[in-house]
C-alpha positions as CSV (number, residue, x, y, z in Angstrom):
1,M,110.3,77.1,77.3
2,I,107.0,79.2,77.8
3,P,107.4,82.4,76.3
4,S,107.0,85.4,78.4
5,K,104.3,87.8,78.1
6,R,106.5,90.8,77.2
7,R,108.1,88.6,74.6
8,L,104.7,87.6,73.4
9,I,103.7,91.6,73.0
10,A,107.0,92.2,71.4
11,L,106.6,89.4,68.6
12,S,103.0,90.5,68.0
13,I,103.7,93.0,65.2
14,L,106.1,90.7,63.4
15,L,104.2,87.3,63.5
16,G,100.9,89.2,62.2
17,Y,98.7,87.4,64.6
18,L,100.0,83.8,63.7
19,S,96.7,82.5,65.1
20,Q,94.9,83.3,62.0
21,T,97.2,80.8,60.2
22,A,95.8,77.8,61.7
23,L,94.1,77.0,58.5
24,A,97.4,77.1,56.7
25,N,99.6,74.8,58.3
26,D,100.2,72.4,55.5
27,P,103.5,72.8,54.2
28,Y,102.7,71.4,50.2
29,S,101.1,73.3,47.6
30,E,99.0,70.7,46.9
31,G,97.6,70.6,50.4
32,L,96.9,74.3,50.2
33,L,95.1,74.5,47.2
34,N,92.9,71.8,47.6
35,R,91.3,73.1,50.8
36,P,90.6,76.9,49.7
37,Y,89.8,78.6,52.9
38,D,89.4,82.5,52.9
39,L,93.2,82.8,54.0
40,R,94.3,81.1,51.0
41,T,92.5,83.7,48.4
42,G,95.0,85.0,46.3
43,W,97.4,82.4,46.1
44,R,98.1,79.6,43.0
45,K,99.8,76.6,42.7
46,D,103.3,77.0,40.8
47,V,106.1,74.3,40.4
48,H,107.5,73.7,43.8
49,G,105.7,76.7,45.6
50,L,103.0,78.9,45.9
51,T,102.6,82.6,44.1
52,H,100.2,85.2,45.2
53,I,98.5,87.6,43.2
54,E,100.3,90.4,44.5
55,G,103.6,88.5,43.3
56,M,105.0,87.1,46.6
57,H,106.4,83.6,45.9
58,C,106.7,81.1,48.4
59,P,108.8,77.9,47.3
60,D,108.0,74.4,49.2
61,W,111.6,74.6,50.1
62,L,113.9,77.5,50.9
63,G,117.6,75.7,51.1
64,E,117.3,73.4,53.5
65,M,114.3,74.9,55.2
66,E,110.6,73.5,54.5
67,R,107.4,76.2,54.6
68,T,104.9,75.1,57.3
69,A,102.4,77.9,56.7
70,I,101.4,80.9,54.9
71,L,100.6,84.0,56.5
72,P,97.5,86.5,55.8
73,D,97.8,90.0,54.2
74,I,97.9,92.7,56.9
75,E,97.2,96.1,56.0
76,A,101.1,98.0,56.4
77,I,102.8,94.9,57.1
78,G,102.3,92.3,54.2
79,L,102.0,88.7,53.5
80,G,104.4,85.8,53.7
81,C,105.4,82.4,54.8
82,T,106.9,80.6,57.7
83,Y,109.7,78.3,57.4
84,E,111.4,75.7,59.7
85,R,114.4,73.6,59.7
86,K,113.4,71.5,62.6
87,R,116.6,69.3,63.4
88,A,118.6,72.4,63.7
89,R,115.6,74.6,65.8
90,V,115.6,77.2,63.5
91,S,112.3,79.0,62.0
92,A,112.1,81.9,59.7
93,I,109.4,84.3,58.3
94,I,109.8,85.7,55.1
95,R,107.4,88.8,54.4
96,Q,106.8,90.9,51.5
97,H,105.8,94.5,52.3
98,P,104.5,97.5,50.5
99,H,107.4,99.6,48.9
100,G,109.0,101.6,51.4
101,A,107.5,99.9,54.6
102,A,110.2,97.6,55.5
103,Q,112.6,100.2,57.5
104,P,109.5,101.7,59.4
105,F,108.4,98.2,60.3
106,M,112.2,97.3,61.3
107,R,112.5,100.3,63.5
108,E,109.0,99.6,65.3
109,L,110.1,95.9,66.0
110,A,113.6,97.0,67.3
111,V,111.7,99.4,69.6
112,N,109.3,96.9,71.1
113,F,112.2,94.5,71.3
114,A,114.5,97.0,73.5
115,A,111.4,98.0,75.5
116,S,111.0,94.3,76.1
117,G,114.5,94.2,77.8
118,F,115.9,92.4,74.8
119,S,119.5,92.7,74.4
120,L,120.7,94.1,71.0
121,L,124.0,92.4,69.4
122,K,126.0,95.8,68.3
123,D,128.3,93.7,66.2
124,N,125.8,92.2,63.7
125,G,126.9,93.7,60.7
126,L,125.2,91.1,58.5
127,Y,123.8,92.6,55.7
128,K,121.0,95.3,56.6
129,G,120.4,93.8,59.7
130,M,120.1,93.4,63.4
131,T,120.2,90.5,66.1
132,F,118.6,90.4,69.6
133,V,119.0,87.9,72.2
134,T,115.6,86.9,73.5
135,G,115.6,84.4,75.7
136,E,117.2,80.9,77.0
137,Q,116.5,77.6,76.7
138,N,118.1,74.3,78.0
139,H,120.8,76.8,78.6
140,H,121.3,78.0,75.4
141,S,120.6,81.5,74.2
142,I,117.8,82.0,71.6
143,Y,118.7,84.8,69.0
144,E,116.3,86.5,66.8
145,S,117.5,88.3,63.7
146,I,115.9,90.3,60.8
147,W,117.1,91.4,57.6
148,T,115.4,93.7,54.8
149,F,116.0,94.1,51.2
150,E,114.4,97.1,49.6
151,G,113.4,96.6,45.8
152,E,111.7,98.9,43.4
153,T,108.3,97.4,43.3
154,A,108.2,96.2,47.2
155,D,110.0,95.4,50.2
156,Y,111.1,92.2,51.9
157,T,111.8,91.1,55.4
158,L,113.6,87.9,56.7
159,W,112.8,87.0,60.5
160,V,114.8,84.0,61.9
161,S,114.7,82.6,65.3
162,Q,117.6,80.2,66.4
163,R,119.5,78.3,69.1
164,A,122.8,78.5,70.3
165,P,125.1,77.4,68.9
166,V,124.8,79.5,65.8
167,F,126.8,78.7,62.9
168,P,127.9,81.7,60.7
169,E,127.7,79.9,57.5
170,K,124.2,78.1,57.7
171,T,123.0,81.9,58.5
172,D,125.0,83.2,55.6
173,K,123.4,80.7,53.5
174,L,119.6,81.3,54.4
175,L,120.6,84.8,53.6
176,R,121.6,84.0,50.3
177,D,118.5,82.0,49.8
178,F,116.5,85.0,50.9
179,F,118.2,87.7,48.8
180,A,117.9,85.6,45.4
181,L,114.2,85.2,46.3
182,A,113.4,88.6,46.9
183,K,115.3,89.3,43.9
184,R,113.5,86.9,41.6
185,V,110.2,88.3,43.0
186,E,111.2,91.8,42.2
187,A,112.3,90.9,38.5
188,S,108.9,88.7,38.1
189,A,107.1,92.1,39.4
190,K,109.2,94.4,37.0
191,E,108.4,91.9,34.1
192,A,104.8,91.9,34.7
193,T,104.7,95.7,35.0
194,R,106.4,95.9,31.4
195,S,104.3,93.6,29.7
196,N,101.0,95.4,31.2
197,S,102.6,98.9,29.9
198,L,103.1,97.4,26.5
199,Q,99.6,96.1,26.3
200,N,98.4,99.4,27.1
């Protein structure tokens, strides 16, 4: 399916100029760090993942999903990583936002999606999120969802695109993995702040 013009406009704020990530398509930590293009400035290799100088961590795998790219730090949007589960045709973007920015980001996305004519599923109710029906492929609806986690040092969002049929248990597992990752990043950030205060 070729995305419509209105769909591309609605997604531009979320994807954060994905064309800039063409240099960051190697899913493995070693590949990313061994070719240090400018877009990778600030990332360092950890065991089974990458960590940014701002504290964001992107594991090589998030549950059953494999990291496929890193996203540059865009002012007021933040940085992040993309993940895919190709057999299930599920894509996800995890972002770290400045503290207090997740809800405005989510509201703007909702306005853009609604203006594009996408249908909001009123009965979503999964955590603090929303889901839109954004198209159809091979007679199957495409659902795009976004959830937020608001920490003490930063905010985090998870965007997921998946084609029907959607399995709630798979989505719930991905959400649990996302929230667990956000909490780990938050814990590390608070520990770093505490250590710096002790040194000073």
